[in-house]
C-alpha positions as CSV (number, residue, x, y, z in Angstrom):
1,M,-12.8,15.5,-6.2
2,K,-15.8,12.9,-6.4
3,V,-14.1,9.4,-6.2
4,K,-16.1,6.2,-7.1
5,L,-14.3,3.2,-5.9
6,I,-15.7,-0.5,-5.9
7,S,-13.7,-2.6,-4.2
8,T,-13.7,-6.5,-4.7
9,F,-11.4,-7.2,-1.5
10,A,-13.9,-9.8,-0.2
11,A,-15.7,-10.9,-3.3
12,G,-17.0,-14.0,-4.7
13,L,-13.8,-16.2,-5.5
14,V,-13.7,-19.1,-7.5
15,T,-11.7,-22.2,-7.3
16,L,-7.9,-21.6,-8.7
17,F,-6.6,-24.7,-10.6
18,S,-2.8,-25.3,-11.0
19,H,-1.3,-23.2,-13.7
20,T,2.3,-22.3,-14.9
21,L,3.5,-19.7,-17.3
22,S,6.8,-20.2,-19.6
23,A,8.5,-16.9,-20.3
24,E,7.9,-17.3,-23.9
25,Q,6.3,-14.6,-25.9
26,I,2.8,-14.1,-26.2
27,D,0.5,-12.4,-29.0
28,C,-0.8,-9.4,-26.9
29,G,-2.7,-8.0,-30.3
30,V,0.0,-5.1,-30.6
31,D,1.3,-4.4,-33.8
32,V,3.5,-1.6,-33.1
33,G,4.4,0.7,-30.3
34,N,6.4,1.8,-27.2
35,V,5.4,0.8,-23.8
36,S,7.4,1.9,-20.8
37,I,6.3,0.9,-17.2
38,L,7.2,3.0,-14.0
39,S,6.4,1.1,-10.9
40,N,7.5,0.4,-7.2
41,D,9.8,-2.3,-6.5
42,F,8.2,-5.6,-5.0
43,P,7.1,-9.2,-6.1
44,A,3.7,-8.9,-7.4
45,L,4.7,-5.7,-9.5
46,H,7.7,-7.8,-10.8
47,A,5.2,-10.4,-12.0
48,V,2.7,-7.9,-13.8
49,A,5.8,-6.3,-15.5
50,A,7.4,-9.9,-16.5
51,M,3.9,-10.6,-18.1
52,A,4.1,-7.2,-20.0
53,E,7.7,-7.8,-21.2
54,R,6.4,-11.3,-22.9
55,C,4.4,-8.8,-25.5
56,A,7.6,-7.7,-26.9
57,T,8.3,-8.0,-30.5
58,D,10.7,-6.7,-33.2
59,K,8.2,-3.8,-33.3
60,V,6.8,-3.7,-30.0
61,V,9.2,-2.4,-27.2
62,V,8.6,-3.2,-23.6
63,T,10.8,-1.6,-20.8
64,K,10.4,-1.1,-17.1
65,N,11.8,0.9,-14.3
66,Q,10.8,-0.6,-11.1
67,S,12.4,1.5,-8.0
68,K,11.1,2.4,-4.6
69,D,11.7,6.1,-5.6
70,H,9.1,6.0,-8.1
71,R,6.8,8.5,-6.1
72,D,9.7,11.0,-6.3
73,I,10.3,10.8,-10.1
74,Q,6.9,10.1,-11.6
75,S,5.5,13.6,-12.0
76,A,8.6,14.8,-13.8
77,A,8.8,11.8,-16.0
78,L,5.4,12.2,-17.1
79,K,5.6,15.8,-17.8
80,A,8.1,15.2,-20.6
81,K,6.7,15.4,-24.0
82,P,6.3,12.5,-24.9
83,S,6.3,11.0,-21.3
84,K,9.2,9.1,-20.3
85,Y,7.0,6.5,-19.3
86,S,3.7,5.6,-21.1
87,T,2.3,3.8,-17.9
88,A,2.8,4.6,-14.1
89,I,1.7,1.9,-11.7
90,V,0.0,3.9,-8.8
91,S,-1.7,3.4,-5.7
92,T,-4.5,5.1,-3.7
93,S,-2.3,7.9,-2.9
94,S,0.4,8.2,-5.6
95,I,-2.4,8.8,-8.2
96,V,-3.4,12.1,-6.8
97,P,-0.5,14.2,-8.0
98,L,-0.9,13.1,-11.5
99,L,-4.6,13.6,-11.3
100,N,-3.8,17.2,-9.9
101,E,-1.3,17.9,-12.7
102,G,-3.3,16.3,-15.5
103,L,-0.5,13.6,-16.6
104,I,-2.6,10.8,-16.9
105,Q,-5.6,10.4,-19.6
106,P,-9.0,9.1,-19.2
107,L,-9.3,5.4,-20.3
108,D,-13.2,5.1,-21.0
109,A,-12.5,5.1,-24.9
110,L,-9.7,2.2,-24.4
111,V,-11.9,0.4,-22.0
112,A,-14.9,0.4,-24.3
113,K,-12.4,-0.8,-27.4
114,H,-10.2,-3.3,-25.6
115,G,-11.1,-4.0,-21.8
116,Q,-13.8,-6.6,-22.2
117,S,-12.0,-8.7,-20.2
118,L,-11.7,-6.2,-17.2
119,Q,-14.3,-6.3,-14.4
120,P,-16.0,-3.4,-13.5
121,T,-14.9,-3.3,-10.1
122,Q,-11.2,-3.0,-11.3
123,L,-12.3,0.7,-12.9
124,I,-11.3,3.5,-10.9
125,K,-13.5,6.4,-11.6
126,I,-12.8,10.1,-10.7
127,D,-15.4,12.6,-11.5
128,G,-17.1,9.7,-13.8
129,S,-13.9,9.0,-16.0
130,V,-12.1,5.9,-15.7
131,M,-8.5,6.8,-14.6
132,A,-6.8,3.9,-13.4
133,V,-7.2,0.1,-13.7
134,A,-6.7,-1.6,-10.5
135,F,-5.3,-5.1,-10.1
136,M,-4.5,-5.5,-6.2
137,A,-5.6,-4.7,-2.8
138,N,-3.2,-3.9,0.0
139,S,-3.0,-2.8,3.5
140,Q,-0.7,-2.7,6.4
141,H,-1.8,-5.5,9.1
142,L,-0.4,-7.3,12.1
143,F,2.0,-10.2,11.7
144,Y,2.6,-12.1,15.2
145,R,4.7,-15.1,16.4
146,K,2.2,-17.6,17.9
147,D,5.1,-19.5,19.6
148,M,6.1,-16.0,21.6
149,L,2.6,-15.4,22.9
150,E,2.5,-19.2,24.0
151,K,5.6,-18.6,26.1
152,V,3.9,-15.5,27.9
153,G,0.5,-17.2,28.2
154,A,-1.2,-14.3,25.8
155,Q,-3.7,-14.6,23.2
156,P,-3.5,-12.7,19.9
157,P,-4.1,-9.1,20.4
158,K,-7.4,-7.4,19.4
159,T,-6.5,-3.9,20.9
160,Y,-3.4,-1.4,20.7
161,D,-3.5,-1.5,24.6
162,E,-3.3,-5.9,24.4
163,L,-0.5,-5.7,22.0
164,I,1.4,-3.3,23.9
165,A,0.7,-5.2,27.1
166,T,2.0,-8.5,25.6
167,A,5.0,-7.0,23.8
168,K,6.0,-5.7,27.3
169,K,5.6,-9.4,28.7
170,I,7.8,-10.7,26.1
171,Q,10.6,-7.9,27.0
172,K,10.3,-8.4,30.6
173,D,10.5,-12.2,30.3
174,G,13.9,-11.6,28.4
175,L,12.6,-13.2,25.4
176,M,13.2,-10.1,22.9
177,K,14.9,-7.0,23.7
178,Y,12.7,-5.1,21.0
179,P,9.5,-7.2,20.3
180,I,7.8,-4.5,17.9
181,A,8.7,-3.5,14.6
182,L,7.0,-0.7,12.4
183,N,7.6,1.1,9.0
184,T,8.6,4.2,10.8
185,K,11.2,5.6,8.8
186,T,11.1,9.5,8.7
187,G,9.0,10.8,5.8
188,W,6.2,8.7,3.9
189,N,6.5,5.8,6.1
190,L,6.3,7.5,9.4
191,G,3.3,9.6,8.2
192,E,1.3,6.4,6.9
193,E,1.8,5.0,10.2
194,F,0.3,8.0,11.9
195,I,-2.6,7.7,9.4
196,N,-3.2,4.1,10.0
197,V,-3.6,4.7,14.0
198,F,-5.4,8.1,13.4
199,S,-8.0,6.1,11.3
200,A,-8.8,3.6,14.1
201,T,-10.2,6.8,16.4
202,G,-13.1,7.2,13.5
203,A,-12.3,10.7,13.3
204,G,-12.0,12.4,9.9
205,F,-8.5,14.0,9.0
206,F,-10.3,17.3,7.7
207,K,-13.0,19.3,9.0
208,P,-16.2,18.5,7.1
209,G,-16.6,19.8,3.7
210,S,-13.1,21.6,3.6
211,A,-9.4,21.3,3.1
212,I,-8.6,22.4,6.9
213,P,-7.0,19.6,9.1
214,N,-8.6,18.0,12.0
215,L,-5.8,16.6,14.0
216,N,-4.7,18.8,16.8
217,N,-7.4,17.3,18.9
218,A,-7.9,14.3,21.6
219,E,-8.1,12.0,18.5
220,G,-5.1,13.0,17.2
221,I,-3.2,13.1,20.7
222,K,-4.5,9.6,21.5
223,A,-3.3,8.3,18.0
224,L,0.2,9.8,18.5
225,N,0.7,8.5,22.1
226,T,-0.2,5.2,20.8
227,L,2.2,5.2,18.1
228,K,5.0,6.6,20.6
229,A,3.9,3.7,23.1
230,L,4.7,1.4,20.1
231,T,7.8,3.0,19.0
232,E,9.3,2.6,22.7
233,L,9.1,-1.2,22.3
234,S,10.8,-1.0,19.0
235,N,14.6,-0.7,18.3
236,P,15.9,2.7,18.9
237,D,16.6,3.1,15.3
238,F,12.9,2.8,14.4
239,L,13.2,6.3,12.3
240,T,15.1,4.4,9.9
241,F,12.7,1.3,9.4
242,D,11.1,0.7,6.1
243,S,9.3,-2.4,4.5
244,N,12.9,-4.0,3.7
245,S,13.9,-3.4,7.3
246,T,10.9,-4.6,8.9
247,Q,10.7,-7.9,6.8
248,A,14.6,-8.4,7.8
249,L,14.1,-8.3,11.4
250,W,11.1,-10.8,11.2
251,E,12.8,-13.3,9.3
252,E,16.0,-13.0,11.6
253,G,13.5,-13.9,14.4
254,K,14.2,-10.4,16.2
255,V,10.4,-9.6,16.8
256,A,7.3,-11.0,17.8
257,F,5.1,-8.4,16.4
258,A,5.3,-6.3,13.1
259,L,2.8,-3.9,11.2
260,M,3.6,-4.6,7.8
261,W,2.1,-4.4,4.3
262,G,0.1,-7.4,2.9
263,S,2.2,-7.4,-0.1
264,R,5.3,-8.7,2.2
265,G,3.2,-11.9,3.3
266,T,4.5,-14.1,0.4
267,A,8.3,-13.3,1.2
268,I,7.7,-13.6,5.1
269,L,5.9,-17.2,4.6
270,D,8.3,-18.6,1.9
271,D,11.4,-20.7,2.7
272,E,13.9,-18.1,2.0
273,G,15.6,-15.9,4.3
274,S,14.3,-17.3,7.7
275,T,14.0,-20.7,9.3
276,P,10.9,-23.2,9.5
277,E,10.5,-22.5,13.2
278,I,9.9,-18.7,12.2
279,V,7.9,-19.2,9.3
280,G,5.9,-22.0,11.0
281,S,4.6,-19.8,13.9
282,T,3.8,-16.8,11.8
283,V,0.3,-15.5,11.8
284,L,-1.1,-12.8,9.5
285,T,-4.3,-11.2,10.9
286,N,-5.9,-7.9,10.9
287,T,-4.5,-4.7,12.6
288,P,-5.4,-4.2,16.5
289,A,-8.1,-1.4,17.1
290,F,-8.7,0.9,20.3
291,T,-11.7,-1.5,21.3
292,A,-12.3,-5.3,20.7
293,D,-14.9,-4.5,18.0
294,G,-13.5,-1.3,16.8
295,T,-12.1,0.2,13.4
296,P,-8.6,-1.4,12.6
297,G,-5.6,0.9,12.7
298,A,-4.9,0.5,9.0
299,T,-6.0,2.1,5.7
300,L,-7.1,0.0,2.7
301,W,-5.2,0.4,-0.7
302,W,-5.2,-0.6,-4.3
303,D,-2.6,-0.6,-7.0
304,G,-3.3,-0.1,-10.5
305,W,-2.0,1.2,-13.8
306,T,-2.5,4.3,-15.6
307,I,-1.6,5.7,-19.2
308,A,0.3,8.8,-19.6
309,S,-1.4,12.0,-21.0
310,N,1.7,13.0,-23.1
311,L,1.6,10.0,-25.5
312,S,0.9,9.4,-29.2
313,E,-2.4,7.4,-29.6
314,Q,-0.4,4.7,-31.0
315,D,1.7,4.2,-27.9
316,A,-1.4,4.8,-25.6
317,E,-3.3,2.2,-27.3
318,A,-0.3,-0.3,-27.3
319,T,0.2,0.3,-23.6
320,F,-3.3,-0.1,-22.8
321,K,-3.5,-3.6,-24.6
322,V,0.0,-4.8,-23.1
323,M,-1.1,-3.9,-19.5
324,V,-4.4,-5.8,-19.8
325,Q,-2.4,-8.7,-20.8
326,A,0.1,-8.1,-17.9
327,I,-3.0,-8.2,-15.4
328,S,-4.5,-11.3,-17.1
329,P,-6.1,-14.5,-15.3
330,D,-3.1,-16.2,-16.6
331,M,-0.4,-13.9,-14.8
332,M,-2.6,-14.2,-11.6
333,K,-2.8,-18.0,-11.7
334,A,0.9,-18.1,-12.0
335,N,1.6,-15.6,-9.4
336,S,-1.6,-16.3,-6.9
337,Q,0.5,-16.1,-3.8
338,K,2.2,-12.8,-4.3
339,A,-0.7,-10.3,-3.7
340,V,-4.4,-10.1,-2.9
341,W,-5.4,-9.9,-6.5
342,L,-8.4,-7.9,-8.0
343,I,-8.6,-10.3,-10.8
344,E,-11.2,-12.7,-11.9
345,G,-10.6,-16.3,-10.4
346,Y,-8.3,-15.3,-7.3
347,E,-8.6,-17.2,-4.3
348,P,-6.7,-16.2,-1.1
349,D,-4.2,-18.2,0.6
350,A,-2.4,-17.8,4.0
351,S,-0.4,-15.0,2.7
352,A,-3.6,-12.8,2.1
353,M,-5.4,-13.3,5.4
354,G,-4.0,-10.4,7.1
355,V,-5.7,-8.1,4.4
356,I,-8.9,-10.0,4.1
357,S,-9.3,-9.9,7.9
358,T,-8.6,-6.3,7.6
359,V,-11.1,-5.7,5.2
360,Q,-13.8,-7.8,6.8
361,Q,-13.3,-5.7,10.1
362,Q,-14.1,-2.6,7.9
363,A,-11.0,-0.6,8.0
364,N,-11.3,2.7,6.3
365,P,-9.7,3.2,2.8
366,Y,-6.9,5.8,2.3
367,P,-8.5,9.3,1.9
368,M,-8.1,9.9,-1.9
369,L,-8.2,13.5,-1.7
370,P,-6.0,16.1,-3.8
371,Y,-4.6,17.6,-0.5
372,M,-4.0,14.4,1.3
373,G,-0.5,14.1,-0.1
374,L,0.4,17.4,1.8
375,L,-0.8,16.4,5.3
376,H,0.8,13.0,4.5
377,S,4.2,14.7,3.8
378,A,3.7,17.1,6.9
379,L,3.4,14.2,9.4
380,G,6.3,12.3,8.1
381,A,8.5,15.4,8.8
382,E,7.2,16.8,11.7
383,L,6.4,13.9,14.1
384,P,10.1,12.7,14.8
385,D,10.6,15.2,17.5
386,F,7.6,14.1,19.6
387,L,8.5,10.4,19.2
388,L,12.1,11.2,20.3
389,G,10.9,13.0,23.3
390,N,11.6,16.4,22.2
391,E,8.3,17.9,22.4
392,S,4.6,17.5,23.3
393,A,1.9,15.7,21.2
394,A,-0.1,19.1,20.9
395,Q,3.1,20.7,19.8
396,A,3.9,18.3,17.2
397,L,0.3,18.3,15.9
398,K,0.4,21.9,15.8
399,D,3.7,21.9,14.0
400,V,2.0,19.3,11.4
401,E,-1.1,21.4,10.7
402,D,1.1,24.5,10.3
403,A,3.4,22.9,7.9
404,Y,0.2,21.3,6.1
405,M,-1.4,24.7,5.8
406,T,1.6,26.7,4.5
407,S,1.7,24.0,1.8
408,A,-2.2,24.0,1.1
409,R,-2.2,27.6,0.7
410,E,0.8,27.7,-1.7
411,Q,-1.2,25.0,-3.9
412,G,-4.4,26.8,-3.9
413,F,-6.5,24.4,-1.5
414,L,-7.1,26.9,0.9
């Protein structure tokens, strides 16, 4: 799969003026059609869906399903004829199964007809065809409490070794029992944490020019041991932690460091669910690396919308028009703090600094390969035994590669 992805993460940003939106209906240029949205469930996507809903009329129906389980239902839902959803909001990884199964359609004709307001850098091209329209950037990165660092006389960590050493000092001084939190819930979250750390080694996930995994080696063992060192400074329930869990721990003041998604930045820095002391001492920055000037242990992501293949031309065109309006500059200006928007006129604020910094430090993009999802799943399923001390790092990585190879052969990648 040849991927041409041009990112605007740190592109020229213009002045953002104060602007508010009412919830009143707007004219989206759609006379008739059914628009149904499937997406993940977090504030930036709520803003997009809310804008889309303002296009609804007596003849234009706009519905949404925003669920953390969207990955699990998207393929089956889009296989229906007609598709249960006219658009799936996807990310760098969740688009791949839809591409593999032909469940989303090329958008070139619709872009030419109705996409004049889109920037060329928003168009995600696969094998030369536009298959998605990106509207926000995301990445996991480091959140830290500067007041905790001051209490132990430490500087903001640039490397994993510094992060671990400072967390141990905080723990030893009795300031916090479990000073680190990560999204390490068994399954997709845990797989992503390993992928982030392994990315910092600079090694490839697959042997060059092939779908053969490249993890059971010195770089893989280094990444896995680093991940274990981090989890040893986390609550023993770390295999249950997802984004909601880590955000709650942060807002309750129970951790000094967390590796969380940038899309959580706004909720962390607002005045809800926490205290002024915690919010005032929270800093968002890039993820640590293995060396001071090394590649951050993170992967860069985009979120964007697609159009289902199994749709009438009328609903496909209606959906395209509505979703262009849903990611308009007006929507962005009214919700500027909810994401790192890839929309004309966006200017980053404090909640975006972690993502921007991670981009500037040249973190790697998440591998958009048709078989990466199989490796991701194998990592999430096979690593808990090592992290719980039940097997060696080499054995855990062998189990990962074996599980992946079985799946890859079944799906024809090997």
